[in-house]
C-alpha positions, -999 to +999 in steps of 0.1 A: -707-492-242-696-456-247-725-434-258-720-412-289-738-379-290-740-361-324-735-324-327-768-313-343-759-276-349-757-282-386-795-284-387-795-246-383-779-242-418-792-244-453-782-277-469-749-276-488-722-302-491-712-308-455-747-306-442-758-331-468-730-354-457-741-352-421-778-358-428-771-388-450-746-404-427-770-402-398-799-415-419-779-446-427-766-450-391-802-448-379-809-481-399-782-501-381-778-487-345-797-500-316-822-477-299-804-454-275-769-463-289-767-430-307-781-396-297-783-362-314-783-330-293-797-299-310-798-262-301-832-249-288-836-228-320-840-259-342-875-260-355-875-292-375-855-324-369-852-355-390-876-383-381-853-410-368-863-445-357-834-454-334-815-421-330-829-401-301-830-363-306-828-340-276-829-302-272-801-291-250-792-258-232-803-222-237-775-208-257-774-204-295-752-211-325-715-211-317-719-205-280-742-236-279-716-256-298-687-247-275-705-245-242-739-261-240-732-291-262-698-302-246-713-297-211-741-321-220-717-346-235-696-345-204-726-349-181-736-380-201-701-394-200-702-397-237-682-389-269-692-362-293-696-369-331-691-338-352-697-342-389-693-307-403-656-297-397-663-278-365-661-295-331-663-280-295-630-268-283-633-284-248-639-319-261-637-325-299-645-362-297-648-376-332-645-350-360-652-351-397-627-327-414-638-324-450-608-304-462-580-282-449-585-253-473-575-227-446-540-242-448-538-251-484-552-218-498-552-192-470-550-163-495-587-168-503-601-163-468-605-134-444-580-131-415-609-136-390-620-168-407-585-181-409-578-175-373-609-192-361-608-222-383-571-228-378-578-228-340-606-253-344-588-276-368-555-276-348-574-284-317-593-312-334-561-326-349-543-327-316-572-338-293-598-356-312-602-393-304-606-400-342-608-380-374-631-388-403-625-374-438-641-379-472-612-389-495-577-402-495-566-368-508-581-350-478-565-376-455-530-368-470-537-331-467-546-334-430-514-355-424-494-329-443-506-298-426-516-310-391-491-339-387-518-364-376-509-401-376-525-419-405-541-446-383-561-419-366-579-408-398-607-429-413-620-422-449-658-424-452-665-411-488-692-389-501-719-407-520-748-402-545-775-426-534-798-399-519-805-386-554-825-418-561-851-404-537-854-370-553-878-363-581-871-341-612-886-306-615-897-301-650-901-263-645-863-259-638-851-251-673-878-225-681-872-209-647-835-203-654-838-196-691-819-227-702-824-252-731-819-290-728-783-300-737-774-264-746-755-255-714-726-267-693-735-271-656-715-268-624-727-268-588-706-257-559-702-230-533-686-202-552-653-202-533-620-192-549-604-225-538-629-245-558-612-233-591-644-215-601-623-191-621-615-219-645-651-221-655-652-183-661-621-186-683-637-215-703-668-194-707-648-165-721-631-187-746-664-202-757-687-171-760-714-190-780-719-215-752-739-212-720-723-220-686-748-224-657-734-224-621-754-231-590-741-219-557-737-188-535-708-169-521-704-156-485-686-122-489-679-122-451-657-153-454-637-148-485-610-122-488-618-107-522-652-121-532-650-138-565-619-118-575-629-117-612-658-107-634-682-133-648-687-132-686-721-126-701-726-162-711-721-174-675-754-177-656-751-176-618-782-194-606-777-190-569-788-217-545-810-244-562-832-271-547-824-308-548-850-313-574-837-285-596-801-297-592-810-332-603-828-318-634-800-295-643-775-324-641-798-346-663-804-320-690-770-304-693-745-308-722-718-317-696-715-315-659 
């Protein structure tokens, strides 16, 4: 049997959508794989790793971050005569293996991203589209987009959707609304990274048209990635909460007027 080795670089990052997807997929795989069937390689800088029962976690190499991902990790995979599994869009250039491409926003909405970001991600996604053994994505829409922009054969792409079940394990945080100055069922809530391609501007327009209502948005923006930041001003009744914890997010969803 061919061994599959997971790219564990995502553990370096704060949990957002793609990192959540990777963590939950692996947690479920750990319940069904045989011991030694699946392995996860992580950079030396990783301090805490999930406690798996059947997935073996190994620290690999001496390099860090992207250099680790494109040099140390593929070298280890090759040495083990294995296939890499990359769940967060990015896969090593020398051997992309199996790649989960969550979206192709760099092709669909390139105007929102810096030239440096576009160049790098187009290189990674083009390489993965041409050379990956298989591609995973999270929806039929994303599958159609990958086919449209990268001309991948449909049978090479497998849809494994996002899910919600991890929220069953998360408790509520009753201090959330006082912390953010909100009242139960008196605000509209949205949670996403504040990227222009997420149509975040639509929420701002809705807030302007409804000045007596409160709009709370959880998420952060990386000014280094996006071409013009938000590209618009937020109205006074729009509260940008920044990054929120899982417990806070669950409470904000429960207590909002609409999500």
